[in-house]
Each structure stands twice: as C-alpha cells, then as structure tokens.
N, C-alpha and C positions, 0 to 999 in steps of 0.2 A: 303771153305766157313765154316765159323764157324756154330757152333750148337746154335740155340735160346735157350732162357732160360728155354722154355717148354722142348725143346726135352732134355736138360740137366736133368730136373727133370724126365722125362720118362725114361732115361737109368740109372737114380739113381745117377748121379754124383752130384746131389746138393738137400739136404733134403728138404722133403715139409710135411706138414701135409694134407694126402690124406683122402679125403670124400668118393671117390668113384672111381673104375676102372673096365674097361673091356677091352676085345681084341681092341676095337677102340678109346675110349676116357678114360680120366682122369680127376678128379675134384679134386681141392685143394682150402684149406683155403687161401684167398688173405692175403699178408704180410702187406699191407697197407689198411685194410678195410675202405670203405666208407660208410658202415653200420653195425649195430651190427652183422647180418649174412652178410659174403661177400665172396663167394667161385667163383673160375674160373674153368671152364670145357672145355677142349680143345681135338681137335683128336689127336690120336697118328701120325697120317699121317702130314706132314707139308705142311699146306696149307697157303701160308703166309697172306692171309687176304680175307673176303668175296669177295672182287671185283675180286680176282683170281681164285676163284674156278671154277669149270669146270663142264658140264654138268654130267660127270663121278664121281663126288663128290655128286651127290642127295642124294645117300643113306647114307651117312656120315654125310650129313649135318642135313637130317631127325633124324638119330639116335642122333647126338649131342643135337637136341632140345629135342627129347623124354626124353633123359637121364636127361637134364637140369630140365624139370618138375620133373622127378622121384627124382632127389636130393632134389630139392625145399620141396616135401612131405616129404622125409625121415630127412630134417631140420625142420620140423614142421611149414612150412611159412603158415600157414591155413588163415592168413589174407591178405595174397598178398605177389607178389614179383617183382621185375622188372628183366626182362634179356637185357642185353645191350652188343651190337657187335661193338666194334669201329672199324673203317675203314679210314687207312691213319692217317697223322699228324694231320690233323684239326678235323677229328673226335676223338682224344685222344688215337690214337693207340700209343702204347710205346714197344710193343713186336711183331716182324713182323710173328706172329703164329696166327692163327685162334683161337678166344677162346671167351667165351661168359660168362660175369660177371652175377652172380645171387644175388640179393641184396634184403635184405629183415629185418624184424626185428623191423620196423619202418615204420612211413607214409613217403611216398616217395613224395616230391613236384613236381609238374610240372609247368613250363619247369625244365628241369634237371640242363641247364648249361648255 
C-alpha cells in the first residue's frame, strides 16, 4: 500500500510549511487555502478517516482537537475559526488520512457548502 500525502509529509519526503509538531500530530499550512488562515492538522498515526477510528484512538482524537485549538490560538484567530473534518467522498475527503482543517481570518458563512 502506498503512503498517503500526509505520511510522506511526516516522513519529510514532501516539503510542507509546518506550523506545529509534536510526537502525535503535525499541523501544516494548506497548499490550497479556502480562507486567509487555513491549516491542516493530522495525527502521525494513520487513521484513514474518523469513521474508521476505534475506541483505542480516543486519546489521539482528543489530543488532535486540543492541539487544533492551541494552533488556532497561536495563529491569533481570536475572532473565531472553524474546525472541519471531512469523511468519505461525499463529505469532501480527498486524502485518506484523518485530518482537521482549521479555517479562519474572515467571517465564515453557514451553511458551508
């Protein structure tokens, strides 16, 4: 099985603009931003999508969300931001590696799509 785009970034096979990294997660600037601030944060462990996470992943999932909030604060998104997790083709998923989009820097309308 070939590596996902995010696994290649984790392994430093593909360059990325890294915003945050620790032992469990990596956050990078999105190469196709949908808002003035658009960062993607993902676990270093491959979990293909949220629907495939298991009870054993609960600490990793909590860590991912807490670090997303920490990154948003570091990015000075004090007027608010949106966290988005896409699941499956109809949900907009394009990389089969669980990730969370941090979007901000402008008013985000609802509904989103």
